[in-house]
N, C-alpha and C positions, 0 to 999 in steps of 0.2 A: 910671449906676445908683447907687442909694442903698443903703447898708447901715448900719443903725442910725443913720440920719439923716445919715450922712456920704456925701459924693459920692466914688465910687471910679472912677478913670479906667481904662477897659479898654485893654489893649495894642492898638496899631494893627496890623491884619493887612495884610500886603502882598498885593497881588493881581497876578496875571499873566494874560495873555490867550493862549489857544491856539486853533488852528483846529480846529473839529469838522466833522462831516458836514453840519450845518445852519448853520454860521456860526462866529463866534468865541465862545468860552466863557470866562468868568472863573473862575479858580481861586485859592484862597488858598495862599500860600507858607508859611503857618505863622507863629506869633508870633515876631517878633524875628529871623527868618532873613534873612541878608544875601543880596543878589542874587549870582548866580554871576559871577565875573569874566569879562570878555570876553577872548578869546584875543589874545595879543600880535600886533601887525602883522607880516607876513612880513618877514624880513630880506632886503634886496636881494641878489640873486645877483651875486657878483663876476664881472666880465667874464673869460671863459675865453679864453685865447690859443689860437688855432687854427693848425694847421700849414698852410702854403701848399702848394697843389698843385704837383707837380713834373712837368715835361714832359721826355721823353727822345726818343731817335731810334728809328726802326724797325730792329729787329735784322736783320742780313743773314747771320748765321752759324748759324742754327738748322737742324736737319735736317728732312727731309720725313717725314711719317707716311703710309704707303702700305698699302693692302690690295690684294692680287692674288688673284683667284679664278678658278676654271674647273674643268672635269672632270678626273678623275684621269688622269695620264699625258700630259697635253697639253704639259708643259714648264714648269710654274710654278717648280719648284725650280731647274731649269737657268737660267731667266731670272733668278731671285733671286741665283744664284751669280755673275752678271755685274754686280752692283751695284758702285758705287765701293768699293774695298776698302782695307784688309782687311775681309772680311765675317765677322762672328761668326754662326755658324749654330746655333740651338737646334733640333736635328733631332728633334722629338718623334715624327714619323712614321717615323723611321729610314730615310729615303730615300737618304742619302748613300752608304751601303755599296753599294747597287744601282747608283748612278750614278758610282761612283768611277772605273771604267775610262774612261768617255767624258769625264769631267771632267779626268782626267790626260792623256788623249790630246789634248784641246783646250787644255791648259795652264791651265784654269780652277781646278784644285784648289789651285794656289798662292795663289789669291785668297781661300781659305776657311779659317776658323779654327773648327772644330767645338767647341761648348761641351759638356763632358762632365759626366756625373753627374746629369742632371735626369730624374727619373722620377715626380715628384709635384708638386702645386701649390705647396706650401710651398717646396720647393727651387727651383722656377722663379722665384718672387718673390725669394728670398734671393740667387740668382745675379744677377738684374738690379739688385739694390740693392748688390751688392758693389763693391769697388774693382778696378782693373786693366783698365779699358776704354779707357784713354787712346789707344792706338794704333788702335782700331777706328773705322772710318768708317761702317759700316752693320751693323745687327743684324737678323737674320731669325728670326721665329718660324714654324716649319714643322711643324705648321700651327696656326692659331688654332682650327680645329675640334677638334683634339686637345687644345689647351690648355683649351678649354671642358669637355671630358670630364674632365680633371684637376680642374677647378673643381667639377664635379658630385660627383666622388668625395670631394673635401675637404668639401663641404657636407654630404653624407650622414654623414660621419664625425664632424663637429664641431657640427652643428646638430641638436639632439635634438627629438623630438616626443613629448610626454608622458613625458619622462625616458628615452626609448628612442630608439635609432637607427632612422631610416626606411630601408627597403630600396630605395626608389626615390623620385623627385621627387614623384610623385602621392601618396605616403604622408603628406605634410604637410597635405593638405587642398586643396580646390579653389583652384588658382592660387598658393598660398603658396610651393610649392617653386621655381617660376620666379623669384619675387622673391628668395628666398634665394640662388639661383645668380647672379642678376644682381648682388646686393650683393657676392658673393665675387669675381666676375670684374672688376668695375669698377676696383678698385685696380691691376690689371695695366696699364691704360691710363695711370694716373698714373706707374707705373714707367717706361713707355716714353716718356712726356712728358719726364721728367727727362733721358733720353738725347738726345731731340730738342733740348732746350734747350742741351745741351752740344755740339751740332753734328753728332750722329750721325743718319743715316737709320734709321728703324725700319720694318720691313716685316713685315706679317702675311699669310702665305699661307693661303688657305682653300679648301676644297672648295666645290662649287656645289650648288645645289638649285633647284627651280622653285617659285615662290610666286605666289599669286593677288593681283593688284593691284586694290584697291577703286577703282572709277571713279564718282564722284558724277555725272559728266556723261553716262554711258552704261553699256555693259556692261563687266564686269570682264574682265581678261585675264591670261594667264600670262607670267612672265618669269623669267630667271635672277637669282639673288641669292646672296650668300655663305651657306654653310651654318653658321649660328649660331642660337642660341635666339631665337625670335620667335613668342610666342603670338599666337593670332588676335585677342585683345583689344588687342594693341599695347602692353600694359603689360609691364614687365620685359623688353623686347626688347633683347638684346645686339646683334643684327644692326643695328637702327636706331641704337643708341648708337655702335657702331663706325663706321657710315657718317658720323655727325655728327663724330666725332673725327678721322677721316682727312682728310688733304689730297687724297689721290687714292684712288679706288676703281676698279681696273682689271680688266675682264673679258677673259679669253682664251677664245676659242671657235673651233671648227672651222667652216670655210666649207662650208655645206651649201645646195644648191639643191633645192627641192621642186617636182616637176613637177605637171601637172594631175591625175595619178592619185594624188597624195598620197604619192609615194615620194621619199625624200631621196637625193641624189647628192652626192658630194664626193670630193676627191682628197687629203685629209689636210692641206691648207693651213690655216693658222691666222691669226686676226686679233685684235689687241688693241684694245679699245674703251675710250676715256678720257672719253666723254661719254654721258649717259643716252639710251637708245633704248628703244622699246617692248619689245624682247625682253631687255633687260638693265639692271640697276642699275649705274651708273657715274658717275664725276665726276672732275674734275681742276682744280686751281687754276692750272695752267700751260699746259695744252694741251687742245684739243678734237678732236685728230686721231684718226682711225681708222687704225691702223698695221698693215700686214702683219708678221707675226712670223716671221722667219727664224732663222738661226743666230746672227746678230749682235744679241744682246740689249743690248749696250752702247749701240747706237744708240737703242734704246727709252728707256733710262734718261737718255740725253743730252737727249731731248725732254721728259721728265717732270721730272727733278730738275735744275732750273736756277734 
């Protein structure tokens, strides 16, 4: 460009290309502007020293985790009293005072150490986490069904709904209450696990109930299961979680024969089931035997805890 007859050099404009919808478009970067600096190349990451995996031996001194369930009055507490002792009894159902006479007569009371002062969920967990268990070989929670009731009461008191206490589990909204109780109950299994790792047997006695078993291959059927929370959805099921946790789930039932008229007959004899059958939930890591249950419960424990 000439101005007054003199040639004037215009500043060179830097151009850059960017991608547009219809192709690359040239843009001016402005007069005299420097190109942006490229980022520095990444610094090589220093080699991180990793710990080598360690292998150990399989422990042989851990205690067994057991669930015993059945109808009321069939002898679950008496059976638990014959565990390898001393046996620490968390008697939430207050069964021992009623059984004291027969336990003393049979000499089994000497095997029992009742744990005193447990009336709520918080105290139950504090006692299990306390010191002083060194001489104990077995711990009995009698019953897990009652322990769940304590967990429900604790949940209602400490888990608020819209800044207010709910009066029942359904008050939290559809399905939510079951989840809250499940979260409250689950740490109890961790407390018992610590005792099992220390070599103590931990036994949860439960009452029974009947439950429908979904059968993808045919019609559903009824069977006996531990009476613990188990919503139909399967979510937040304390019953199923306890079954997974336990080494043994033992069902104690009366021997009943049903005739062609649909009438049941029995003589009061009892059987302990350690393997799953259509009529009961059961399992064991050490035995698959179906054992008649007489007065000698020690023989049962010798077959299971080994």
